[in-house]
C-alpha positions as CSV (number, residue, x, y, z in Angstrom):
1,P,-72.4,-63.7,65.2
2,P,-73.5,-60.7,63.2
3,P,-71.7,-57.4,63.7
4,S,-74.6,-56.0,65.7
5,A,-74.4,-58.8,68.3
6,P,-73.2,-58.0,71.8
7,L,-69.6,-59.1,72.4
8,L,-69.7,-60.3,76.0
9,A,-72.7,-62.5,75.3
10,Q,-70.5,-64.6,73.1
11,F,-68.3,-65.4,76.1
12,P,-70.7,-66.5,78.8
13,E,-67.8,-68.0,80.8
14,Y,-66.7,-64.3,81.5
15,S,-70.1,-63.1,82.7
16,D,-68.5,-62.0,85.9
17,L,-67.0,-59.1,83.9
18,S,-70.4,-57.8,82.9
19,T,-71.0,-54.0,83.4
20,P,-73.3,-51.8,81.4
21,E,-70.3,-50.4,79.5
22,R,-68.9,-53.8,78.6
23,D,-72.3,-55.2,77.8
24,A,-72.7,-52.4,75.2
25,I,-69.7,-53.5,73.1
26,T,-70.7,-55.1,69.8
27,I,-68.9,-57.3,67.4
28,E,-68.7,-54.3,65.1
29,D,-67.0,-52.3,67.8
30,V,-64.4,-55.1,67.9
31,L,-64.1,-55.2,64.1
32,T,-63.5,-51.5,63.9
33,L,-61.3,-51.2,67.0
34,R,-63.8,-49.0,68.8
35,M,-64.3,-51.2,71.9
36,G,-63.9,-48.3,74.4
37,N,-61.4,-50.2,76.6
38,A,-58.0,-49.1,77.7
39,W,-55.3,-50.5,75.4
40,D,-51.8,-49.1,74.7
41,E,-49.6,-50.4,71.9
42,T,-47.6,-47.2,71.7
43,L,-44.8,-48.6,73.9
44,P,-42.2,-50.8,72.2
45,Y,-43.2,-54.4,71.8
46,S,-40.1,-55.3,73.9
47,D,-41.8,-53.5,76.8
48,P,-44.0,-55.8,79.0
49,R,-46.3,-52.8,79.7
50,N,-47.3,-52.8,76.0
51,S,-50.9,-54.1,76.1
52,E,-50.4,-56.7,73.4
53,I,-47.3,-58.1,75.1
54,A,-49.0,-58.1,78.5
55,M,-51.9,-60.0,76.9
56,E,-49.5,-62.6,75.5
57,Y,-48.1,-63.1,79.0
58,A,-51.5,-63.2,80.7
59,P,-52.7,-66.7,81.8
60,D,-56.0,-66.1,79.9
61,R,-55.7,-63.8,76.8
62,I,-59.5,-63.5,76.4
63,R,-60.1,-62.5,80.0
64,F,-57.2,-60.1,79.8
65,V,-58.8,-58.2,76.9
66,L,-62.3,-58.3,78.3
67,E,-61.3,-57.1,81.7
68,Q,-59.5,-53.9,80.6
69,E,-60.9,-50.7,82.0
70,M,-63.6,-49.0,80.0
71,I,-62.5,-45.5,79.2
72,E,-64.7,-44.5,76.3
73,T,-68.2,-45.3,75.1
74,P,-68.1,-48.4,72.8
75,G,-68.4,-47.5,69.1
76,Q,-67.1,-44.0,69.5
77,V,-63.3,-43.8,69.6
78,F,-60.8,-45.7,67.5
79,N,-58.0,-47.3,69.5
80,Y,-55.6,-49.6,67.7
81,G,-55.2,-52.9,69.6
82,G,-54.3,-56.5,69.1
83,G,-56.7,-57.5,71.8
84,A,-59.6,-57.0,69.4
85,T,-58.0,-59.3,66.9
86,T,-57.5,-61.9,69.6
87,L,-61.3,-61.8,70.4
88,L,-62.2,-62.1,66.7
89,A,-59.9,-65.1,66.4
90,E,-61.6,-66.8,69.3
91,L,-65.0,-66.1,67.8
92,I,-63.8,-67.7,64.5
93,A,-62.5,-70.7,66.3
94,R,-65.7,-71.2,68.3
95,G,-67.9,-70.6,65.3
96,S,-65.9,-73.0,63.0
97,G,-65.0,-75.6,65.6
98,Q,-61.4,-75.3,64.5
99,P,-58.3,-73.5,65.8
100,L,-57.8,-70.3,63.8
101,D,-54.7,-71.6,62.0
102,V,-56.5,-74.7,60.8
103,F,-59.6,-72.7,59.7
104,A,-57.3,-70.3,57.8
105,R,-55.4,-73.1,56.1
106,E,-58.6,-74.9,55.0
107,R,-60.8,-72.0,54.1
108,L,-58.2,-69.4,52.8
109,F,-54.7,-70.7,52.3
110,R,-55.4,-73.9,50.5
111,P,-57.9,-72.4,48.0
112,L,-55.4,-69.6,47.3
113,G,-52.5,-72.0,46.8
114,I,-50.6,-70.5,49.8
115,K,-48.3,-73.2,51.1
116,R,-45.6,-71.2,52.8
117,Y,-46.7,-69.6,56.0
118,E,-45.9,-69.7,59.7
119,W,-48.2,-69.0,62.6
120,V,-46.5,-68.3,65.9
121,Q,-48.3,-69.7,68.9
122,G,-48.8,-68.1,72.3
123,A,-47.8,-69.7,75.6
124,D,-51.3,-71.3,75.7
125,G,-50.6,-73.1,72.4
126,R,-53.1,-71.2,70.4
127,P,-52.2,-69.1,67.4
128,S,-51.3,-65.5,68.1
129,A,-53.9,-63.8,65.9
130,A,-52.8,-60.2,66.7
131,S,-49.2,-60.6,65.3
132,G,-48.3,-64.2,64.8
133,L,-49.0,-64.8,61.1
134,R,-46.0,-64.8,58.7
135,L,-46.7,-64.9,55.0
136,S,-44.4,-64.6,52.0
137,A,-44.9,-61.6,49.6
138,R,-46.4,-64.0,47.1
139,G,-48.9,-65.2,49.7
140,L,-49.9,-61.7,50.6
141,A,-50.2,-60.9,46.9
142,R,-52.6,-63.8,46.5
143,I,-54.8,-62.4,49.3
144,G,-54.7,-59.0,47.6
145,Q,-55.8,-60.6,44.3
146,L,-58.6,-62.3,46.1
147,V,-59.8,-58.9,47.4
148,L,-59.5,-57.4,44.0
149,A,-61.6,-60.2,42.6
150,T,-64.3,-59.5,45.1
151,G,-63.6,-62.7,47.0
152,K,-63.4,-65.1,44.0
153,I,-60.6,-67.3,42.8
154,D,-61.1,-69.5,39.7
155,D,-64.8,-68.7,39.8
156,K,-65.1,-70.1,43.4
157,Q,-66.3,-67.6,46.0
158,I,-63.9,-67.9,48.9
159,V,-65.0,-64.8,50.8
160,P,-68.5,-63.4,50.4
161,A,-68.5,-60.3,48.2
162,D,-70.9,-58.5,50.6
163,W,-68.5,-59.2,53.5
164,L,-65.6,-57.7,51.6
165,E,-67.7,-54.6,50.7
166,A,-68.6,-54.1,54.4
167,S,-65.0,-54.8,55.5
168,L,-63.6,-52.2,53.1
169,T,-66.1,-49.5,54.0
170,P,-64.8,-46.9,56.3
171,H,-66.2,-47.2,59.8
172,A,-63.6,-45.3,61.9
173,A,-61.0,-42.7,61.4
174,S,-57.4,-42.7,62.5
175,D,-55.8,-39.6,61.1
176,P,-54.8,-39.6,58.2
177,L,-56.1,-43.2,57.5
178,R,-59.6,-44.7,57.9
179,Y,-60.5,-48.1,59.2
180,G,-63.0,-50.7,58.0
181,Y,-63.6,-54.2,59.5
182,H,-59.9,-54.8,60.4
183,W,-58.6,-53.2,57.3
184,W,-56.6,-50.0,57.1
185,L,-58.0,-47.8,54.3
186,S,-56.4,-44.8,52.5
187,P,-57.6,-41.3,53.3
188,A,-59.5,-40.8,50.1
189,G,-60.7,-44.0,48.5
């Protein structure tokens, strides 16, 4: 769905969670970590009270993220959280008809020649999008080169240039950094 689309509408099986506040969350709010929900990853990742760890232990990761208490107006306040990444991964899986790791392998890793990677799976057997991908330095460098080349490798457009431009545009602030569509950005360009 486009960034302007409402988030909860993409998950009709969770319509029981509908509230005016949750219904106002857009895909862009998810991309920019401004969902307005309670989420705390300031605790150590060894602490089960850390929101990401609690999500991983939840019987349904998507429901866990969507049911968190709304504490801010969506689109207003930046709050770092792997739950947003989990929702985006599910949207990619649904939209592509493939699990996230298969989609990434076919659409990104293979074209970039990335052969060495590992994707940790959650208890539900699905890839942990928030913190489960392991790449070598060389693999990360290839992704960096793709970004520098505005989404092209060997004259083949892998990622649309306009998507990269939108992704690398500041949409939120997290002092001293800025945040695009799931990209940390430097304070001054």
